[in-house]
C-alpha positions in Angstrom: 8.2 17.6 14.0 7.2 15.2 11.1 10.1 13.7 9.1 9.0 14.2 5.4 12.4 14.8 4.2 12.5 14.6 0.3 9.7 12.3 -0.1 7.6 13.1 -3.1 4.0 14.9 -2.7 1.6 12.2 -2.8 -0.8 14.2 -4.9 1.8 15.0 -7.8 0.1 12.6 -10.3 -3.7 12.9 -9.2 -4.7 14.6 -12.5 -3.8 11.4 -14.6 -6.9 9.7 -13.5 -7.3 7.6 -16.6 -3.9 6.5 -16.8 -4.1 5.5 -13.1 -7.2 3.4 -13.8 -5.9 1.8 -16.8 -2.8 0.7 -14.8 -5.0 -0.6 -12.1 -7.1 -2.4 -14.5 -4.0 -4.0 -15.8 -3.2 -5.4 -12.5 -6.3 -7.8 -12.9 -4.9 -9.4 -15.9 -3.7 -12.5 -14.1 -7.4 -13.0 -12.9 -8.9 -12.7 -16.7 -10.4 -16.2 -16.5 -12.3 -15.5 -13.5 -13.1 -12.0 -14.8 -14.5 -13.5 -18.0 -16.6 -15.9 -15.8 -17.8 -13.0 -13.7 -19.0 -11.0 -16.8 -20.9 -14.2 -18.1 -22.7 -14.7 -14.7 -23.2 -10.9 -14.5 -24.8 -10.9 -18.0 -27.1 -13.9 -17.2 -28.2 -12.0 -13.8 -28.8 -9.0 -15.7 -30.7 -10.6 -18.5 -33.1 -12.2 -15.9 -33.5 -8.9 -14.1 -34.4 -7.2 -17.4 -36.9 -9.9 -18.7 -38.8 -10.2 -15.2 -40.8 -6.7 -15.2 -42.0 -7.4 -18.8 -43.2 -10.8 -17.8 -44.6 -9.4 -14.6 -46.4 -6.9 -16.7 -48.0 -10.0 -18.5 -49.4 -11.1 -15.1 -50.8 -7.5 -14.4 -52.6 -7.7 -18.0 -53.9 -11.4 -16.8 -55.6 -9.9 -13.7 -56.8 -6.9 -15.2 -58.1 -8.5 -18.1 -59.7 -11.2 -15.6 -61.3 -8.3 -13.6 -62.9 -6.7 -16.9 -64.0 -10.3 -18.3 -66.0 -11.0 -15.0 -68.0 -7.8 -15.3 -68.9 -8.4 -18.8 -72.1 -10.6 -19.7 -71.0 -14.1 -21.2 -71.6 -14.9 -24.8 -70.8 -11.3 -25.8 -67.8 -11.2 -28.3 -65.0 -8.8 -28.2 -66.0 -7.0 -31.4 -69.5 -6.7 -30.3 -68.4 -5.1 -26.9 -66.1 -2.6 -29.0 -69.0 -1.7 -31.3 -71.6 -1.2 -28.4 -69.0 1.1 -26.7 -68.3 3.0 -29.8 -72.2 3.4 -30.2 -72.5 4.8 -26.9 -69.9 7.6 -27.7 -67.0 5.8 -25.5 -64.6 5.7 -28.3 -61.5 6.0 -25.8 -62.8 3.2 -23.9 -63.4 1.1 -26.8 -59.6 1.7 -28.1 -58.6 0.5 -24.5 -60.7 -2.7 -24.9 -59.5 -3.1 -28.4 -55.8 -3.5 -27.2 -56.9 -6.0 -24.6 -57.0 -10.1 -24.9 -60.8 -10.4 -23.7 -63.1 -13.1 -23.1 -66.2 -11.6 -21.6 -67.7 -13.8 -18.8 -64.6 -16.0 -18.2 -63.0 -14.3 -15.4 -59.4 -14.3 -14.3 -57.1 -17.3 -15.9 -55.7 -18.3 -12.5 -53.6 -21.3 -14.2 -51.8 -18.6 -16.5 -51.5 -16.4 -13.7 -49.8 -18.9 -11.5 -47.5 -19.9 -14.4 -46.4 -16.5 -15.1 -45.7 -15.5 -11.3 -43.8 -18.8 -10.9 -41.8 -18.0 -14.0 -40.8 -14.5 -12.3 -39.9 -16.0 -9.0 -37.7 -18.5 -10.7 -35.9 -15.9 -12.9 -35.4 -13.8 -9.8 -34.1 -16.6 -7.9 -31.8 -17.9 -10.5 -30.7 -14.1 -10.9 -29.9 -14.0 -7.2 -27.9 -17.1 -6.9 -26.0 -16.0 -10.3 -25.3 -12.7 -8.7 -23.9 -14.3 -5.6 -21.7 -16.5 -7.4 -20.3 -13.5 -9.2 -19.8 -11.4 -6.3 -18.0 -14.4 -4.8 -15.5 -14.8 -7.3 -15.2 -10.9 -7.6 -14.0 -11.2 -3.9 -11.5 -13.7 -5.0 -10.2 -11.5 -7.8 -9.9 -8.4 -5.5 -8.4 -10.1 -2.6 -5.8 -11.8 -5.0 -5.0 -8.4 -6.5 -4.5 -6.9 -3.2 -2.3 -9.7 -2.1 -0.1 -9.3 -5.3 -0.2 -5.6 -4.5 1.2 -6.0 -1.3 3.8 -8.5 -2.2 5.2 -6.2 -4.7 5.4 -3.4 -2.5 7.2 -5.6 -0.1 9.5 -6.7 -2.8 10.1 -3.1 -3.8 11.2 -2.3 -0.3 14.2 -4.5 -0.7 14.9 -2.9 -4.3 14.4 0.7 -3.4 17.3 2.8 -2.7 18.1 3.9 0.9 18.3 7.4 0.1 14.4 7.1 -1.0 13.5 5.4 2.1 15.7 8.0 4.3 14.0 10.9 2.6 10.4 9.7 3.2 8.3 9.5 6.4 8.0 6.0 7.8 4.3 6.6 8.7 3.4 7.7 5.0 5.1 4.8 3.7 3.2 2.4 6.1 -0.1 4.4 5.2 0.5 3.6 1.4 1.3 -0.3 2.2 -1.8 -0.6 4.3 -4.6 2.4 4.3 -4.1 3.0 0.4 -4.0 -0.8 -0.6 -7.1 -1.4 1.6 -8.8 1.4 -0.1 -8.0 0.0 -3.5 -9.3 -3.4 -2.7 -12.5 -1.7 -1.2 -12.8 0.5 -4.1 -12.4 -2.5 -6.9 -14.7 -4.4 -4.4 -17.6 -2.1 -4.5 -17.3 -0.5 -8.0 -16.4 -3.5 -10.3 -19.4 -5.6 -10.2 -21.6 -2.6 -9.8 -20.1 -1.2 -12.7 -20.5 -4.5 -15.0 -24.0 -4.8 -13.5 -24.9 -1.0 -14.0 -23.6 -0.7 -17.7 -25.4 -3.9 -18.7 -28.6 -2.9 -17.0 -28.6 0.3 -18.4 -28.5 -1.0 -21.8 -30.9 -3.7 -21.2 -33.4 -1.7 -19.9 -33.0 0.9 -22.5 -33.7 -1.8 -25.0 -36.7 -3.2 -23.1 -37.9 0.6 -23.0 -37.7 1.1 -26.8 -39.3 -2.2 -27.5 -42.4 -1.4 -25.5 -42.6 2.3 -26.3 -40.0 4.4 -28.3 -41.9 7.6 -27.6 -41.7 6.8 -23.7 -38.2 5.8 -23.9 -37.1 9.0 -25.6 -39.0 10.9 -22.9 -37.1 8.9 -20.3 -33.7 9.7 -22.0 -34.0 13.5 -21.4 -32.8 12.9 -17.9 -29.4 11.5 -19.2 -27.8 15.0 -20.0 -28.8 16.3 -16.6 -27.1 13.2 -15.0 -24.2 13.9 -16.8 -23.8 17.5 -15.9 -24.5 16.7 -12.3 -22.1 13.9 -12.2 -19.4 15.9 -13.8 -19.9 18.8 -11.3 -19.7 16.4 -8.1 -16.5 14.6 -9.5 -14.7 17.7 -10.2 -15.4 19.1 -6.7 -15.1 15.8 -4.9 -11.5 14.8 -6.9 -9.1 17.2 -4.9 -10.6 16.5 -1.4 -10.2 12.7 -1.9 -6.6 13.4 -2.9 -6.1 15.6 0.2 -7.7 13.1 2.3 -5.3 10.3 1.8 -2.3 12.7 2.0 -3.3 13.8 5.3 -4.1 10.2 6.3 -0.4 9.4 5.5 0.7 12.7 7.5 -1.4 11.2 10.6 0.4 7.9 10.2 3.8 9.6 10.2 2.8 11.7 13.2 1.7 8.7 15.4 4.6 6.5 14.3 7.0 9.2 15.4 5.1 9.6 18.7 5.3 5.9 19.4 8.9 5.3 18.3 10.2 8.3 20.0 7.9 8.2 23.1 10.7 8.4 25.6 12.5 11.4 23.8 8.9 13.1 23.6 8.2 12.5 27.6 11.8 13.5 28.4 11.8 16.9 26.7 8.0 17.5 27.7 7.2 17.6 23.8 3.8 15.8 24.4 2.0 19.0 23.8 3.9 19.5 20.4 3.1 16.2 19.4 -0.7 16.6 20.3 -0.7 19.9 18.2 0.8 18.2 15.3 -1.7 15.2 15.7 -4.6 17.8 16.0 -3.5 19.7 12.9 -3.0 16.7 10.7 -6.1 15.0 12.2 -8.0 18.3 11.3 -6.9 18.1 7.9 -8.1 14.4 7.5 -11.5 15.3 9.2 -12.0 18.5 6.8 -10.9 16.8 3.5 -12.9 13.5 4.2 -16.0 15.8 5.1 -15.8 17.8 1.9 -15.0 14.7 0.0 -18.0 12.6 1.4 -20.1 15.9 1.3 -20.0 16.1 -2.6 -20.0 12.4 -3.4 -23.1 11.8 -0.9 -25.2 14.7 -2.9 -24.9 12.6 -5.9 -27.6 10.3 -5.0 -30.4 12.6 -3.8 -29.8 14.7 -7.0 -30.4 11.8 -9.1 -33.4 10.5 -7.2 -35.0 13.7 -8.0 -34.2 13.2 -11.5 -35.8 9.8 -11.3 -39.1 11.1 -9.6 -39.2 13.7 -12.4 -38.9 11.1 -14.9 -41.4 8.9 -13.1 -44.0 11.7 -13.3 -43.7 12.4 -16.8 -43.8 8.7 -17.8 -46.9 7.9 -15.7 -48.8 10.8 -17.2 -47.9 9.8 -20.8 -48.4 6.1 -20.0 -51.9 6.7 -18.6 -52.7 8.6 -21.8 -51.3 5.6 -24.1 -53.2 3.0 -22.0 -56.5 5.4 -22.6 -55.9 5.7 -26.1 -55.5 1.9 -26.5 -51.9 2.3 -27.6 -50.5 0.4 -24.6 -51.6 -2.1 -22.1 -51.7 -1.6 -18.4 -49.3 -4.3 -17.9 -46.8 -2.6 -20.5 -47.0 0.9 -18.7 -46.5 -1.0 -15.3 -43.4 -2.8 -16.9 -42.2 0.6 -18.5 -42.4 2.4 -15.1 -40.3 -0.5 -13.5 -37.7 -0.2 -16.2 -37.7 3.6 -16.1 -37.0 3.4 -12.2 -34.6 0.8 -12.8 -32.8 2.6 -15.5 -32.2 5.8 -13.2 -30.7 3.4 -10.6 -27.7 2.5 -12.6 -27.4 5.9 -13.9 -27.4 7.1 -9.7 -24.9 3.9 -9.2 -22.5 5.0 -12.0 -22.6 8.5 -10.4 -22.0 7.6 -7.2 -19.0 5.5 -8.2 -17.4 8.3 -9.8 -16.5 9.8 -6.5 -15.6 6.3 -5.0 -13.2 5.9 -8.1 -11.6 9.2 -7.5 -11.1 7.8 -4.0 -9.5 4.5 -5.1 -7.5 6.5 -7.8 -5.8 8.7 -5.2 -4.8 5.8 -3.2 -3.5 4.0 -6.4 -1.5 6.8 -7.5 0.4 6.8 -4.2 0.9 3.2 -4.2 2.3 3.4 -7.9 4.5 6.3 -7.0 6.2 4.0 -4.7 6.4 1.2 -7.0 7.9 3.6 -9.5 10.6 5.2 -7.2 14.2 4.6 -8.3 15.6 1.4 -7.5 18.9 -0.1 -6.7 21.4 -0.4 -9.6 22.1 -3.4 -11.4 23.0 -6.1 -8.7 26.2 -7.1 -10.7 28.2 -5.2 -13.4 27.8 -6.1 -17.1 30.9 -7.1 -19.1 30.6 -3.8 -20.9 30.6 -1.8 -17.7 33.4 -4.0 -16.2 35.4 -3.0 -19.2 34.9 0.6 -18.6 35.2 1.0 -15.0 37.4 -0.4 -12.2 39.1 -3.9 -12.7 37.6 -7.1 -11.4 40.4 -8.1 -9.1 42.3 -5.4 -6.7 45.5 -4.5 -8.6 47.4 -3.3 -5.3 46.9 -6.9 -3.7 50.6 -7.4 -4.9 51.0 -10.8 -2.3 49.2 -8.8 0.5 46.1 -10.7 2.2 44.0 -7.8 2.3 40.2 -8.1 3.5 39.1 -4.9 2.3 40.4 -2.1 0.4 39.1 1.2 -0.9 40.7 2.7 -4.0 40.2 6.5 -4.9 36.8 6.3 -3.8 34.5 9.4 -4.4 30.9 9.6 -3.0 28.2 12.3 -2.6 24.6 12.1 -1.5 23.8 15.3 -3.6 25.4 15.7 -6.7 28.1 18.5 -6.4 28.4 18.2 -2.6 31.0 15.7 -2.0 30.9 13.7 1.1 34.1 11.5 0.6 36.7 12.3 -2.0 39.7 10.2 -3.2 39.6 7.6 -0.3 42.0 5.0 -0.4 42.5 2.6 2.6 43.8 -1.2 3.0 42.5 -3.5 5.7 44.5 -6.7 6.2 42.7 -9.9 7.0 41.8 -10.7 10.4 42.8 -7.0 11.4 40.6 -4.7 13.9 40.3 -1.2 12.3 38.8 1.6 14.3 37.3 4.6 12.5 37.4 8.0 14.6 36.6 11.6 13.4 34.3 14.5 14.2 30.7 14.3 13.2 30.2 14.5 9.5 33.6 13.1 8.7 32.1 10.1 7.0 32.8 7.2 9.2 29.2 5.7 8.8 28.9 6.7 5.1 32.2 4.4 4.8 30.4 1.6 6.0 27.3 2.2 4.0 29.4 2.2 1.0 31.2 -1.2 1.9 27.6 -2.7 2.5 26.4 -1.3 -1.0 23.6 0.7 0.7 24.8 3.4 -1.5 26.6 3.0 -4.7 30.0 5.0 -5.1 30.6 7.8 -7.8 34.0 6.6 -8.9 37.0 4.6 -7.8 36.4 0.8 -6.5 35.9 -1.2 -3.2 37.3 -4.5 -2.9 36.4 -7.5 -0.8 38.7 -10.4 -0.5 40.4 -8.7 -3.8 37.1 -8.7 -5.7 35.3 -5.7 -6.9 32.2 -5.3 -4.8 30.3 -4.2 -8.0 31.1 -7.8 -9.3 29.6 -9.5 -6.2 25.6 -9.8 -5.8 24.8 -7.8 -2.9 23.3 -11.0 -1.0 26.7 -12.7 -1.6 28.5 -9.5 -0.3 26.5 -8.9 2.7 26.3 -12.5 3.5 30.2 -11.9 4.5 29.5 -9.1 6.8 28.0 -8.8 10.1 26.6 -5.6 11.9 26.3 -4.5 15.4 24.6 -1.2 15.6 24.1 1.5 18.3 20.6 1.4 17.7 19.6 -2.4 18.6 16.9 -3.9 16.5 14.8 -6.7 17.9 11.4 -7.9 16.6 8.2 -9.1 18.2 8.9 -12.7 19.0 10.9 -14.8 21.6 14.5 -14.4 22.4 15.2 -17.6 20.5 13.5 -16.3 17.5 15.3 -13.1 17.8 18.7 -14.8 18.1 18.2 -17.6 15.3 17.2 -14.4 12.9 21.3 -14.1 12.4 21.3 -17.7 10.6 19.0 -19.4 8.4 18.0 -22.9 9.8 19.9 -22.5 13.1 19.4 -25.1 15.5 18.5 -24.4 19.1 21.9 -26.0 20.2 23.6 -23.3 17.8 21.7 -20.4 19.2 22.4 -21.3 22.8 26.2 -21.7 21.8 26.6 -18.3 20.6 24.6 -17.0 23.6 27.1 -18.6 26.0 30.1 -17.4 23.9 28.9 -13.9 24.2 28.0 -14.0 28.2 24.4 -13.5 27.3 23.0 -17.1 28.2 23.2 -16.4 32.0 21.1 -13.2 31.4 18.6 -15.1 29.3 18.0 -17.9 31.8 17.3 -15.7 34.6 14.3 -14.3 32.8 10.8 -15.9 33.6 10.4 -17.7 30.4 14.5 -18.0 29.4 14.7 -18.3 25.8 11.1 -18.2 25.3 10.5 -14.8 26.9 8.5 -12.6 24.4 10.1 -9.2 23.2 8.3 -6.3 21.4 10.1 -4.6 18.5 11.7 -2.4 21.0 12.8 -5.1 23.2 10.6 -4.1 26.1 11.2 -5.7 29.4 15.0 -5.9 29.3 17.8 -3.0 29.5 19.9 -1.5 26.8 22.8 -3.4 27.6 21.1 -6.8 27.4 19.5 -5.7 24.1 22.9 -4.9 22.8 24.2 -8.4 24.3 21.6 -10.1 22.1 22.4 -8.3 18.8 26.2 -9.2 19.6 25.0 -13.1 19.9 22.9 -12.8 16.8 26.0 -11.6 14.9 28.2 -14.3 16.6 25.6 -17.0 15.4 25.9 -15.5 11.9 29.8 -16.1 11.8 30.8 -13.5 9.5 34.0 -12.7 7.6 33.8 -9.1 8.4 32.5 -7.5 11.3 31.1 -3.8 11.7 30.5 -2.4 15.1 29.0 1.2 14.8 29.2 2.4 18.3 27.8 -0.6 19.8 28.8 0.4 23.4 27.9 4.1 23.4 24.5 3.7 24.9 25.2 1.4 27.9 26.7 2.2 31.2 30.2 1.4 32.3 29.6 -1.9 33.9 27.6 -3.1 31.3 30.2 -2.1 28.9 32.5 -4.6 30.3 30.2 -7.3 29.4 29.7 -6.0 25.8 33.4 -5.4 25.3 34.2 -9.0 26.5 31.6 -10.3 23.9 32.7 -8.2 21.2 36.2 -9.1 21.6 35.1 -12.8 21.4 33.0 -11.8 18.2 36.1 -10.0 16.6 38.5 -12.7 17.3 39.9 -14.2 14.0 37.5 -11.7 12.0 38.4 -8.5 9.9 36.4 -5.6 12.1 35.7 -2.1 11.6 34.8 -0.4 14.9 33.4 3.0 14.7 33.5 4.1 18.4 34.5 7.1 20.6 35.4 5.4 23.8 39.3 4.7 24.2 38.5 1.0 25.4 37.4 0.2 21.9 40.2 2.2 20.2 43.3 1.6 21.7 43.6 -2.2 21.1 42.8 -1.8 17.6 45.6 -3.0 14.9 44.8 0.2 12.9 43.1 3.5 13.7 41.7 5.5 10.9 41.2 9.3 11.5 38.7 10.5 9.1 37.9 14.5 8.4 35.8 15.7 5.6 35.5 12.4 3.9 39.2 11.8 3.6 41.6 9.6 5.8 44.0 12.1 7.2 45.9 9.6 9.6 46.4 6.0 9.8 48.3 4.0 12.6 48.2 2.5 16.1 47.5 4.3 19.1 50.8 5.2 20.2 52.0 6.1 16.6 49.0 8.4 16.0 49.8 10.2 19.5 53.3 10.5 18.7 52.5 12.0 15.3 50.7 15.2 17.2 48.0 15.4 14.5 44.3 15.0 14.3 44.2 12.1 16.3 46.2 13.7 19.1 44.0 16.6 19.2 40.9 14.4 19.6 42.9 12.5 22.3 43.5 15.6 24.1 40.1 17.0 23.8 39.0 13.8 25.9 41.3 14.3 28.4 40.3 17.8 29.0 36.8 16.8 29.3 38.0 15.0 32.6 36.7 11.1 32.0 36.9 8.8 29.4 33.0 8.6 29.1 33.0 12.2 27.8 35.3 11.3 25.0 32.1 11.4 22.7 32.2 15.2 22.9 35.4 15.1 20.7 35.1 11.5 18.8 31.4 10.7 18.6 30.0 10.3 15.0 
């Protein structure tokens, strides 16, 4: 049931991890000033954190030496004490005492201890404050980046080809704009500060460990190759599951979106079970891929903790030996153990972030894939294109007052499979043209080409004698108003929905348009009148009333050219009278294209165009075409044989 069409596979570029992350980093370029400050603050915070254990080790030495001093008789010098220990055959203790700063009988230097501990506390407090400021600035950087990304995606929607949107699942596109961008911002927020902190801490701790004892530092580094092997294994295993997770999330969004928008049809045909099965399958895929991704990524930390504990055991044993041999003080061993424990933390963090970055990269690739989608061609032709293509002005005007003309137009959705071939059509200004024909004849395609929703393959389309390729799309579409079979109303009041048709419309203009199209009375009968709140499907009012609102909106826009695409096909006969009356007022004095299947909207047309297989096979008035006994006559007779005018759709509907 899902509509995935020609949309690209979201995991197509998941192998380009480095390229994706580099591109994501480039998105941070506008925030480089804040990033430089974050780097500075992070470096200061890390410097404080790195220096604190060494200073705290000095405090340990003060306490230990104070206890040792208190047990020694006063008046004995350090040299005498060492000589006495050696004479008693206690050379190991003598070596340990030799490395200490002793003053026998003096006890603990509480003043020095207080200063040392105060310095450690001040360093930790300062580091915390600086880290908080850096984290706050990082939140600003990430949220600004997410804002720019959402804005560019929204701008891209206006530039992407209609073919791409038609060939993609709405739910999947919505998932890219919402879920994937949210995942990108969360990944950046959780990894960038930690990444900077971990790398700086890693080098800072490593430097301090080599300063204290290069032998123990080398012993600590033994765990790095094992950490890299474990990290690489986990990343390799988790990577495809993160890609599958976000692909499946898009599929779930697509199923849910279709279930909501097609709820009435789903209920009518009893397809709830089918949608439930589709949702269950997609949801199960999300559950399975998410579980596998999280399973591998969550295994990273316990494995790194295991390595850390093994390193701790080795350092404790080796450090104890060095203290006993007098080559290290107890405070230095304590500081080194702290550094070794903290040294494995950034390794664990970096390893765990690898899986997180894989998830963010998978989402970034999906967003970048949309941003890289094919865009509409240049708004206006260049002078070189104009010289090589169709003329700027309609060469067939010859004094005619034509609003729209098609000249030898060819078009195909898929290369090699033409939909419209060699189409030529002239529409005089102020005339109403009805377009009829069987399904697939090209009626709606004709309108899409006029609006430049799609670009023609060859030929030319002229509006007011000017080639549409020489008009900006906004300028072209500002001259055209559309009323479609599928009414579109957004969440908001009726007043807001009507005012949508004209920028800066006043309340008086909106009410005047509503009165002109016979919808004012209906609106005022509602409890809140023009302030009645509608949802995007226009809930609370009937199909006919929604259609009248769209007609009033088009009336307010006051377009030069009007397109009515089966605007009365979904309303009952009584409501059709109101809608038809409103459309007659709307069409008055305007050039109108009417795609319809009911004779009430065809008979009074100035010109009826009959299309078959992308070609105009007949043109004329209702009477002229009946007399011609051609394609229109066959459609007309098919309607008569159906018994009622309401069944004309079996023969004429698009």
